[in-house]
C-alpha positions as CSV (number, residue, x, y, z in Angstrom):
1,M,29.6,-19.4,-4.4
2,Q,29.3,-17.1,-7.4
3,R,26.4,-17.9,-9.6
4,T,26.5,-16.6,-13.2
5,V,23.6,-16.8,-15.6
6,F,23.6,-16.0,-19.4
7,V,20.1,-14.9,-20.6
8,S,19.2,-15.2,-24.3
9,Y,16.2,-13.4,-25.6
10,V,14.9,-10.9,-28.1
11,Q,14.2,-7.2,-27.4
12,K,10.5,-7.7,-28.0
13,D,10.3,-10.0,-24.9
14,S,12.4,-7.7,-22.7
15,E,9.7,-6.9,-20.4
16,H,9.1,-10.5,-19.4
17,V,12.8,-11.2,-19.3
18,Q,13.4,-8.2,-17.0
19,Q,11.1,-9.7,-14.4
20,A,13.2,-12.9,-14.4
21,V,16.4,-11.0,-14.3
22,D,15.2,-9.1,-11.2
23,L,14.4,-12.4,-9.5
24,L,17.8,-13.8,-10.4
25,E,19.6,-10.7,-9.2
26,A,17.5,-10.6,-6.0
27,G,18.5,-14.3,-5.4
28,G,22.2,-13.3,-5.6
29,A,23.0,-14.4,-9.2
30,T,25.1,-12.4,-11.7
31,V,23.3,-12.0,-15.0
32,F,24.8,-11.5,-18.5
33,R,22.4,-10.3,-21.1
34,G,23.4,-11.9,-24.5
35,V,23.2,-9.5,-27.4
36,A,21.4,-6.8,-25.4
37,G,24.5,-6.3,-23.3
38,I,26.9,-5.9,-26.3
39,E,27.9,-2.4,-27.2
40,S,27.8,-1.2,-30.9
41,G,31.0,-1.9,-32.8
42,D,32.0,-5.0,-30.7
43,D,32.5,-8.5,-32.2
44,R,29.1,-9.8,-31.2
45,E,29.9,-13.5,-31.7
46,G,33.3,-13.3,-30.1
47,V,31.8,-11.5,-27.0
48,I,29.0,-14.0,-26.8
49,T,31.4,-16.9,-27.0
50,R,33.7,-15.5,-24.2
51,T,30.7,-14.6,-22.0
52,L,29.1,-18.0,-22.4
53,R,32.3,-19.6,-21.4
54,E,32.2,-17.8,-18.1
55,C,28.7,-18.6,-17.2
56,E,27.5,-21.6,-15.3
57,R,23.9,-21.6,-16.6
58,V,22.4,-20.5,-19.9
59,M,18.6,-19.5,-19.9
60,I,17.0,-19.5,-23.3
61,F,13.7,-17.3,-23.2
62,W,11.8,-19.0,-25.9
63,S,8.8,-17.5,-27.7
64,A,7.4,-16.8,-31.2
65,N,9.7,-13.8,-31.4
66,A,12.7,-15.7,-30.3
67,K,12.0,-18.4,-32.8
68,T,12.6,-15.9,-35.7
69,S,15.8,-14.5,-34.1
70,E,19.1,-15.4,-35.7
71,W,21.0,-14.3,-32.6
72,V,19.0,-16.4,-30.2
73,R,19.7,-19.4,-32.4
74,K,23.4,-18.5,-32.5
75,E,23.6,-18.2,-28.8
76,Y,22.1,-21.5,-27.8
77,T,24.1,-23.2,-30.5
78,I,27.3,-21.8,-29.0
79,A,26.1,-22.9,-25.6
80,L,25.5,-26.4,-26.9
81,E,29.0,-26.5,-28.4
82,Q,30.4,-25.5,-25.0
83,Q,28.2,-28.3,-23.3
84,K,26.7,-25.7,-21.0
85,R,23.7,-26.3,-18.7
86,I,20.8,-24.9,-20.5
87,V,17.5,-23.9,-19.0
88,P,14.8,-23.2,-21.6
89,V,12.1,-20.8,-20.4
90,S,8.7,-20.7,-22.2
91,L,7.1,-17.3,-22.7
92,D,4.2,-18.6,-24.8
93,Y,3.1,-21.8,-26.4
94,T,5.8,-21.9,-29.2
95,P,7.4,-25.4,-29.3
96,L,11.1,-25.7,-28.5
97,P,13.5,-26.4,-31.3
98,P,14.7,-30.1,-31.4
99,E,18.1,-29.2,-30.0
100,L,16.6,-27.9,-26.7
101,R,13.7,-30.4,-26.1
102,K,16.0,-32.7,-24.0
103,Y,16.2,-30.1,-21.3
104,P,13.5,-29.5,-18.7
105,L,11.2,-26.5,-19.7
106,L,10.7,-23.9,-17.0
107,T,7.4,-22.1,-17.0
108,N,5.4,-19.9,-14.7
109,F,8.5,-18.5,-13.0
110,M,6.9,-15.2,-11.8
111,S,5.9,-14.9,-8.2
112,Q,2.5,-13.2,-7.7
113,D,2.4,-10.7,-4.7
114,P,-0.9,-10.8,-2.8
115,G,-3.1,-7.7,-3.6
116,W,-3.4,-6.7,0.0
117,K,0.4,-6.1,0.1
118,K,0.3,-3.7,-2.8
119,Y,-2.9,-1.9,-1.8
120,G,-3.3,-2.6,1.9
121,G,-1.9,0.8,2.9
122,W,-4.4,2.7,0.7
123,V,-7.3,0.6,2.1
124,V,-6.3,1.4,5.6
125,G,-6.0,5.1,4.7
126,A,-9.4,5.1,3.1
127,A,-10.9,3.5,6.2
128,A,-9.1,5.9,8.5
129,L,-10.5,8.9,6.6
130,A,-14.0,7.4,6.6
131,L,-13.8,7.0,10.4
132,L,-12.6,10.6,10.7
133,V,-15.6,11.9,8.8
134,V,-17.9,9.9,11.0
135,V,-16.3,11.3,14.2
136,L,-16.5,14.9,12.9
137,A,-20.0,14.5,11.8
138,L,-21.4,12.9,14.9
139,P,-21.6,16.0,17.0
140,S,-23.5,17.8,14.3
141,F,-26.1,15.1,14.2
142,Q,-26.4,15.1,18.0
143,N,-26.9,18.8,18.0
144,V,-29.7,18.6,15.4
145,F,-31.7,15.7,17.0
146,A,-31.0,16.4,20.7
147,P,-32.5,19.4,22.6
148,S,-30.1,21.9,24.2
149,S,-29.2,21.1,27.8
150,E,-29.3,24.9,28.7
151,L,-32.9,25.1,27.3
152,L,-33.9,22.1,29.4
153,V,-32.6,23.6,32.5
154,A,-34.3,27.0,31.8
155,E,-37.6,25.4,31.3
156,S,-37.3,23.3,34.5
157,V,-36.5,26.5,36.5
158,E,-38.9,29.1,35.0
159,M,-42.1,27.1,34.7
160,P,-42.7,26.4,38.4
161,V,-41.9,30.1,39.2
162,L,-44.5,31.3,36.6
163,A,-47.0,29.0,38.1
164,E,-46.5,30.2,41.6
165,V,-46.6,33.9,40.6
166,Q,-49.9,33.5,38.7
167,S,-51.6,31.6,41.5
168,G,-50.5,34.3,44.1
169,E,-48.8,31.7,46.3
170,V,-45.3,32.9,45.7
171,I,-42.9,31.9,48.5
172,P,-40.0,34.4,48.7
173,N,-37.5,32.0,50.0
174,S,-38.2,29.4,47.3
175,I,-37.9,31.8,44.3
176,D,-34.6,32.4,42.6
177,P,-33.9,36.2,42.5
178,I,-32.9,35.8,38.9
179,A,-36.1,34.0,38.1
180,V,-38.2,36.8,39.8
181,D,-36.4,39.5,37.9
182,S,-37.1,37.7,34.7
183,V,-40.8,37.7,35.5
184,S,-41.2,41.2,37.0
185,G,-39.1,43.0,34.4
186,P,-36.2,42.9,32.0
187,A,-33.0,41.7,33.4
188,E,-29.6,43.0,32.6
189,T,-27.8,41.3,29.8
190,P,-24.9,39.3,31.2
191,D,-21.3,39.7,30.0
192,P,-20.8,37.0,27.4
193,A,-17.3,36.5,28.7
194,S,-18.7,35.6,32.1
195,I,-21.0,32.9,30.8
196,V,-19.7,29.4,31.6
197,P,-21.1,26.2,30.1
198,L,-23.2,24.0,32.5
199,G,-20.4,21.4,32.4
200,G,-18.3,23.7,34.5
201,S,-15.4,24.0,31.8
202,R,-15.0,24.7,28.1
203,S,-14.6,21.6,26.1
204,L,-11.9,21.2,23.5
205,P,-13.3,22.2,20.0
206,I,-14.3,19.3,17.8
207,F,-11.8,20.3,15.1
208,A,-9.0,19.9,17.6
209,W,-10.0,16.4,18.4
210,G,-10.4,15.8,14.7
211,A,-6.9,17.1,13.9
212,G,-5.4,15.0,16.7
213,L,-7.2,11.9,15.5
214,L,-6.2,12.5,11.9
215,S,-2.5,12.9,12.9
216,L,-2.7,9.6,14.6
217,L,-4.3,7.9,11.7
218,L,-1.8,9.3,9.3
219,L,1.0,8.1,11.3
220,L,-0.6,4.7,11.5
221,L,-1.0,4.7,7.7
222,L,2.7,5.6,7.2
223,W,3.8,2.8,9.5
224,L,1.6,0.2,7.9
225,R,2.7,1.3,4.4
226,S,6.4,1.1,5.4
227,R,5.8,-2.3,6.8
228,S,4.0,-3.5,3.7
229,E,6.8,-2.4,1.4
230,T,9.4,-4.1,3.6
231,M,7.4,-7.3,3.4
232,I,7.2,-7.1,-0.4
233,V,11.0,-6.6,-0.5
234,L,11.6,-9.6,1.7
235,D,9.2,-11.7,-0.3
236,H,10.9,-10.7,-3.4
237,E,14.3,-11.7,-2.1
238,R,12.9,-15.1,-0.9
239,A,11.3,-15.6,-4.3
240,G,14.6,-14.8,-5.9
241,R,16.5,-17.3,-4.0
242,Q,14.0,-20.0,-4.7
243,F,14.2,-19.1,-8.4
244,V,18.0,-19.3,-8.4
245,D,17.9,-22.7,-6.7
246,T,15.5,-23.9,-9.3
247,V,17.7,-22.7,-12.2
248,F,20.8,-24.4,-10.6
249,D,19.0,-27.5,-9.6
250,E,19.7,-26.9,-5.8
251,E,16.2,-26.6,-4.5
């Protein structure tokens, strides 16, 4: 069923009215905008009369600004003459004119989206970046406060050898040739390319792990942001349908 709504308001209240129009359109209603929708040079009163005749509901957005508007008064007067179903909407505490007080007053029509839906994606992104900083900084702190594994191994090998040499009880079979050379004389400098870490293989650089983790976190952020925007659209459509049902007394 086609639902048509005529909205009567003044330009100064257009920001609030636009929010209501968005809800109406999200709920499937067709909206006609009073004087605001009339082009310059047209017969305003004639256009308003014809448009009101085609609409099922007339919403009067009432405020201190609307109270002083000649066209708002003219629009609801024509609607009363046509015996239209009128829905007054209060934008402030201005009392309704006597002609409209017999109709139920609609207030607080705007739906409030939870803050986490608007900013949840950014919060997740900030948390992800903070986690990445911690992961990247952790190895640096470990290197500062933990002794090198190569140093520990070197000390554990060289100290017994030196003790045995100084005491004159050196056992040839128990001494590592490399350690003896280091005591008796300078050793040849090994080729840096031939040096292998004690773990047996080279570990992946920390920046590579960080880049991979950052990519995963960014993908997660984009997915959460997309899902959040989808939920906002769905909630807006649901709120629009409820608003239209309220205007048409079909809730």
